[in-house]
C-alpha positions in Angstrom: -0.1 0.0 0.0 1.1 3.5 -0.8 2.2 5.6 2.2 2.1 9.5 2.6 6.0 9.3 2.9 7.2 7.6 -0.4 6.1 10.6 -2.7 3.2 9.2 -4.0 -0.1 11.3 -3.5 -2.5 9.2 -5.3 -2.3 5.6 -6.3 -5.2 4.4 -8.4 -5.5 0.6 -8.6 -7.4 -1.6 -11.2 -10.7 0.5 -10.9 -13.6 -0.9 -12.8 -16.9 1.1 -13.4 -20.0 -0.3 -15.3 -23.2 1.6 -16.0 -26.2 -0.6 -16.1 -29.0 0.7 -18.2 -32.7 -0.5 -18.5 -32.7 -0.9 -22.2 -29.4 -2.5 -23.3 -26.3 -4.3 -22.0 -24.1 -3.1 -19.3 -21.6 -0.3 -20.4 -18.1 -0.9 -18.9 -17.1 2.6 -18.8 -13.6 1.9 -17.2 -11.8 -1.5 -17.4 -8.9 -2.0 -14.9 -7.2 1.5 -15.0 -4.3 2.1 -12.8 -2.1 5.0 -12.3 0.1 6.9 -9.6 0.4 10.7 -9.2 3.2 12.1 -7.2 3.5 14.9 -5.0 4.0 18.1 -7.0 3.5 16.4 -10.2 1.0 17.1 -13.2 -0.3 13.8 -14.7 -2.6 14.1 -17.8 -4.9 11.5 -18.7 -5.8 11.7 -22.5 -8.1 10.0 -25.2 -11.1 10.6 -27.4 -14.4 11.3 -25.9 -16.0 8.4 -24.3 -12.7 6.6 -23.5 -13.5 6.7 -19.7 -11.3 9.6 -18.7 -13.8 11.8 -17.2 -15.6 8.7 -15.4 -12.1 7.9 -14.0 -11.9 11.4 -12.6 -15.5 11.0 -11.0 -14.5 7.7 -9.5 -11.7 9.3 -7.7 -14.1 11.9 -6.2 -16.8 9.2 -5.6 -19.3 11.1 -7.6 -20.4 8.2 -9.9 -24.2 8.4 -9.9 -25.5 5.3 -8.4 -27.6 4.0 -10.1 -27.0 3.7 -13.0 -23.1 3.6 -12.1 -21.4 0.9 -10.0 -17.9 0.9 -9.1 -17.4 -2.8 -9.3 -13.6 -3.0 -7.9 -10.3 -1.5 -7.5 -8.8 1.0 -4.8 -8.1 4.6 -4.9 -5.2 5.3 -2.1 -5.1 8.9 -1.5 -2.1 9.3 1.1 -2.6 5.8 1.9 -6.5 5.9 2.6 -8.6 4.0 0.2 -11.2 6.6 -0.9 -13.6 4.0 -2.3 -13.8 2.4 1.2 -14.3 5.7 3.1 -17.8 6.5 5.0 -19.5 9.2 3.0 -19.1 11.6 5.9 -15.2 11.5 5.4 -15.4 11.6 1.8 -17.4 14.8 2.1 -14.6 16.3 4.0 -12.1 15.1 1.4 -13.8 16.6 -1.6 -13.1 20.2 -1.9 -10.7 20.1 1.2 -8.1 18.0 0.3 -9.1 16.9 -3.3 -10.7 19.8 -5.4 -12.3 19.2 -9.0 -12.9 21.8 -11.7 -15.5 20.7 -14.2 -15.8 21.1 -17.8 -18.5 23.9 -17.8 -18.6 26.1 -15.0 -22.1 27.6 -15.7 -23.2 24.0 -14.6 -21.1 24.0 -11.4 -21.8 27.6 -10.4 -25.2 28.3 -8.6 -26.6 31.2 -10.8 -28.6 32.8 -8.0 -25.7 33.3 -5.7 -22.6 35.9 -6.1 -19.4 34.3 -7.1 -18.0 35.7 -3.4 -20.7 33.9 -1.5 -20.1 30.5 -3.3 -16.4 30.7 -2.7 -16.9 31.5 1.0 -19.3 28.5 1.3 -16.5 26.3 0.1 -14.2 27.9 2.9 -16.8 27.6 5.8 -17.3 23.7 4.5 -13.7 22.9 5.4 -11.8 25.5 7.1 -12.7 27.5 10.4 -12.9 30.9 8.8 -14.9 33.7 10.4 -17.2 35.7 8.2 -15.3 38.8 9.2 -12.4 37.1 7.2 -14.5 36.0 4.4 -14.4 39.0 1.9 -10.7 39.6 2.5 -9.8 35.9 1.9 -12.1 35.7 -1.2 -11.1 38.8 -2.7 -7.2 37.5 -2.4 -8.2 34.5 -4.0 -9.9 36.1 -7.0 -6.9 38.3 -7.0 -4.9 35.4 -7.1 -6.3 33.6 -10.2 -6.2 37.2 -12.0 -9.5 38.1 -12.0 -9.7 41.8 -13.0 -11.3 44.2 -10.2 -11.7 41.2 -7.7 -13.6 43.5 -5.5 -16.5 43.6 -8.2 -15.8 39.9 -9.0 -16.9 39.2 -5.3 -20.4 40.8 -5.9 -20.8 39.6 -9.5 -23.4 36.6 -10.4 -22.1 34.0 -12.9 -23.9 35.3 -15.8 -22.2 38.6 -15.6 -18.7 37.0 -16.0 -17.2 35.6 -19.1 -16.6 32.0 -19.8 -12.8 32.5 -19.0 -13.6 34.6 -15.7 -16.3 31.9 -14.5 -13.4 29.1 -14.9 -11.0 31.3 -13.1 -13.6 31.7 -10.3 -14.0 27.9 -10.3 -10.3 27.6 -9.9 -10.3 30.1 -6.9 -12.9 28.1 -5.3 -10.8 24.9 -5.8 -7.8 26.7 -4.2 -9.8 28.2 -1.3 -8.6 25.3 1.0 -5.2 24.5 -0.4 -6.4 21.2 -1.7 -3.4 18.8 -2.4 -4.8 17.5 -5.4 -6.6 19.3 -8.3 -8.6 17.3 -10.8 -9.1 19.4 -13.8 -11.6 17.8 -16.3 -11.5 19.4 -19.5 -11.1 22.9 -17.9 -11.0 25.1 -21.0 -14.1 23.6 -23.0 -15.7 26.2 -24.9 -13.1 28.7 -24.4 -11.2 30.6 -27.2 -7.4 29.6 -27.8 -6.0 32.7 -26.1 -8.1 32.3 -23.0 -7.5 28.4 -23.0 -3.4 29.3 -22.9 -4.1 31.7 -19.9 -6.2 29.1 -17.9 -3.4 26.4 -18.4 -0.6 29.0 -17.6 -2.4 30.1 -14.6 -3.0 26.4 -13.4 0.9 25.6 -14.0 1.8 28.7 -11.9 -0.4 27.9 -9.0 1.0 24.3 -9.0 4.6 25.6 -8.7 3.4 28.2 -6.2 1.7 25.9 -3.9 3.5 22.7 -4.3 0.0 20.7 -5.1 -0.4 18.0 -7.7 -2.8 18.1 -10.7 -4.7 15.5 -12.5 -5.3 17.0 -15.8 -8.2 15.3 -18.0 -8.1 16.3 -21.7 -8.1 15.5 -25.4 -5.8 18.2 -26.3 -2.3 16.9 -26.8 -0.8 20.5 -27.4 -1.7 21.2 -24.0 -0.3 18.1 -22.5 3.1 18.8 -24.1 3.0 22.1 -22.3 1.6 21.3 -18.8 2.1 17.8 -18.0 5.0 15.8 -16.4 3.6 12.3 -17.4 0.8 11.1 -19.7 -1.7 8.1 -19.4 -3.3 7.5 -22.7 -7.0 5.6 -22.5 -8.9 3.9 -25.1 -12.3 2.3 -24.8 -11.9 2.3 -20.9 -8.5 1.1 -20.8 -5.0 2.5 -20.3 -2.9 1.8 -23.3 0.2 3.6 -22.7 1.9 5.4 -19.7 4.9 7.5 -20.3 7.0 10.8 -19.3 5.6 13.5 -21.5 8.7 14.1 -23.5 9.2 10.5 -24.3 5.7 10.0 -25.3 5.9 12.9 -28.0 9.5 11.8 -29.2 8.7 8.1 -29.5 5.2 7.0 -28.8 5.0 3.1 -28.1 1.3 2.3 -28.8 -0.2 2.4 -32.3 -3.1 4.4 -31.0 -1.1 7.0 -29.4 1.0 7.1 -32.5 -2.1 7.8 -34.5 -3.1 10.6 -32.2 0.0 12.4 -32.3 0.2 12.1 -36.1 -3.2 13.7 -36.4 -2.1 17.0 -34.7 -2.0 19.8 -37.5 1.0 21.3 -36.1 3.1 18.3 -36.2 2.2 17.9 -39.9 2.7 21.4 -41.3 3.2 21.6 -44.8 1.6 18.0 -45.4 -1.2 17.9 -48.2 -3.4 15.5 -46.2 -3.7 15.2 -42.4 -3.3 11.4 -41.4 -6.4 10.0 -39.4 -6.8 7.1 -37.4 -9.1 4.6 -39.4 -12.7 3.7 -38.2 -14.3 5.1 -35.3 -14.5 4.7 -31.4 -16.4 1.6 -30.5 -19.7 1.7 -29.0 -19.2 1.4 -25.0 -21.6 -1.3 -24.8 -20.2 -3.4 -27.7 -16.4 -3.3 -27.6 -14.3 -5.4 -29.9 -13.2 -8.6 -28.0 -9.6 -8.7 -26.4 -7.6 -5.7 -27.7 -10.2 -3.0 -28.2 -8.1 -1.2 -30.7 -7.2 -3.9 -33.2 -10.2 -3.3 -35.7 -8.7 0.3 -36.1 -4.8 -0.7 -35.8 -2.7 -0.9 -38.9 -0.4 -3.3 -37.2 -3.0 -5.8 -36.1 -2.3 -9.6 -36.0 -4.9 -12.5 -35.3 -3.5 -12.6 -31.7 -5.0 -9.2 -31.1 -8.4 -10.3 -31.5 -7.9 -13.7 -29.8 -5.8 -12.6 -26.7 -6.0 -9.7 -24.5 -2.7 -8.0 -24.0 -1.6 -6.7 -20.7 -0.2 -3.4 -19.8 3.5 -3.9 -19.3 6.7 -2.3 -18.8 8.6 -1.7 -22.2 11.2 0.6 -21.2 12.0 2.3 -17.9 9.0 4.4 -16.8 7.3 3.4 -19.8 4.3 1.1 -20.2 2.0 -0.2 -23.1 -0.7 -2.6 -23.7 0.2 -4.3 -27.3 0.9 -7.4 -28.9 2.4 -5.8 -32.1 4.8 -3.6 -30.4 7.9 -5.2 -31.8 6.6 -5.1 -35.5 5.9 -1.4 -35.6 8.6 0.0 -33.4 11.1 -1.1 -36.2 9.3 0.9 -39.0 
């Protein structure tokens, strides 16, 4: 078991999440996902929509709606404590206190009838012994810290009075209110323009360095991963297919799916007349291909890929991949 002294902050072990629906077969959203996050590290989880990365983040927070979702097995060790076995009362103190989460769309996370200042102050009251006299000063300082212009005015603003980028900054301020050790950022720049996206990620990086916390960044944007992450977990159809330090992954991806993702980035293919694409489409979560889920789309697939399930194994120091055909395509 991971301890609080070995540098590991979070240790996710073999989590499996299934959604049971009334009019169809069970949906295996997450299948045996494992990874660790070290203290002070940014770990990115990447993959196409529907790969299970957001469900993984919600599982860590124990926010999977049940029914229909069921966490069937696994452990989520946070500083040695298994969050999946904690009583709900203890989890409520951990959520927002020790682990904070920024969701994709702040308009669905912020209450439209309360001011930004009131909502951040509520987060403080829930987890810290702060007097109301200190509220305004502390919240205004948080708004200033996340670079909201005129933080005094921002304190009294309602969510609809702020731009998307400012609302997301307010969500970051709320997440920082209790100096959480781990911040889970689930697609934190969805629907924001490119300039605002860059500002948000720059802010997250600065805050991590300043506060010494860790970040779990859930995203589909590999350009963002290259700029902000230390290590990368690549997911496909509910499984981890590759884990690697960020520089090594971009220099020499191990899994054919990762290679396809990188080759489809426009900035890496400047001057090419046709942008490479991964053939086929993401499988239906309720009807995944047997054994290796990627084999119908893989240019290196062999008969064994459809007959026997590959395990996630170490290929190089610090690098892991789930693939039978690695020896074939790494030579090309």
